[in-house]
N, C-alpha and C positions, 0 to 999 in steps of 0.2 A: 272693194265690196265683196263679201263672201257669198257663196251660193245659198246660204241659209237666210239671207236678207231678201224678203220679197220686194219687188220693184213695181211701181205703177207704170202706166203706159208711156210715161216720159222718161223712164229709167231712174227716177228718184226712189230712194228706199221708202218703204211703207212707214207711216208715222209711229207705228207700234215698236219699231226698232229703237226708238229713242227712250222707251220705258226701261227703267232699271229695276231689277228684282228687289234690291235692298230697299228702295223707296216705295215701289209700287205695291208691295205686299200690304194688304188691307190694314192690319194693325199698325204697322210702321208709318204708313201714310196718315193714319189717324193721329198718331202721336206727333208727327211733324206738323200736321195741320193745327192741332191744339196748341202746340208750342209756338208756332208762327203767329197765332192769334193772341196768345197771352204773354209770350216772351219767356216765361218760366212757370213751371207748375210742379206741385209736389206729387209724389207717388200715389197718395190716396186719391187726389183729384183725378189724375190720369186713369187710375183703376176704375173709378166710378163713372167718369165721363165716357170711357170706351168699353165699359162693361167687361172687364178682363179679370182673370185670376191673378194673384200675386206672382206666381211662377211664370205665367205667360207674359205679363207686363215686364217682369224683371229680365226675362230672356231677350225680348225685343229691345229694351233699353240698352242692354249689353251690346247687341248687334249694332245699333245706331251709334253708340259711343265708340265702338271699335272702328267704325268707318269715319269717325270725326264729325258726324252730323249733329250730335248733341254733346253737351257736357253734363256730367253727373256730379253733384255735390252732396255730401252727407254731413249732417250736423244735428243739432238738437234745437227743439223749440220747447223751452222749459226743460222738463225732464224726459220728454218724449223724443226718441230718435226720428229724424226726418231725412228723406231723400228727395232732392229736387233735380229736375231736368231742365236744361236750357238749350234752345236751338242755337247752333253756331252759324257763322257766315257761310261755311261750306254747306251746312244743312239747309239754310235759306236758298242758296243757289240750286242745290239738288232738288228741293221742293218746287222751286220756280220752273226748272227745266222739266220736271215731271208734269206739272200742271200745263205747261205749254204743249207738251206732247199729247196730253189727253184732250186739250182743246182742239188740236189739229185733227185728232181722230174723230172727235164729234163733228167738226166742220166738214171733214171728208165724208163722213156717214150721211150728214144732212144734205150735202150737195148731191150725193148719189141718190138719196131718197127723192129729192126734188126732181132730178132728171127722170127717174122712173115714173113719177106721177104725172109728168107732162104728157105722156102718151095717151091719156084718156082715162075712162072710168075703170077699165080693167087692164091687166097686164098679162103678158105671156112670159113664162119662164123659159129658159133654153130647153129645147126638147118639146116645145109646144104645149106645156102644161098651163092651163088657164088659172090665173090667180084671181081671187075675189076683188071687187072694187076697193080702192084704197080706203074709203070711208068706213068700210066694214072691217078691214084689217086694223085700222087705227083704234077701233073700239075694243078690240080683243085685249084682254089683260094678260100680261106675261105670267107664266106659272113659275113660281119660285120653288127651288128645292126645299123640301121639308115643310112646305105649306099645305 
């Protein structure tokens, strides 16, 4: 284990170390998810479903194909050229591993949140800072960038 991999109190690596950049990137995760659901999709469908530009989608498809996660086939439907993408077995495995890592992150987060709420209506942060009661924090809406 390298010094860059955070460990929990039991010496195990943090679940985030199982995330891979190739699959975890938002657009590529979306492409793999759509393909896992449909098996195969054409360029136009992926572009529309994921709200991407031609160039952006094309580049992400190249990356996924270069890693062996998807197969690209080109052909014609009538006189119109078409590009189809299909998830490979390697892609299915990579997506499954990514989803398992994300589930572990969520489970760990929820477990820690549950432990923090057991202490009563209010919590103290390290350094003695008083936090508001949990029910007030839960109602706060997260602020999204660009919103």
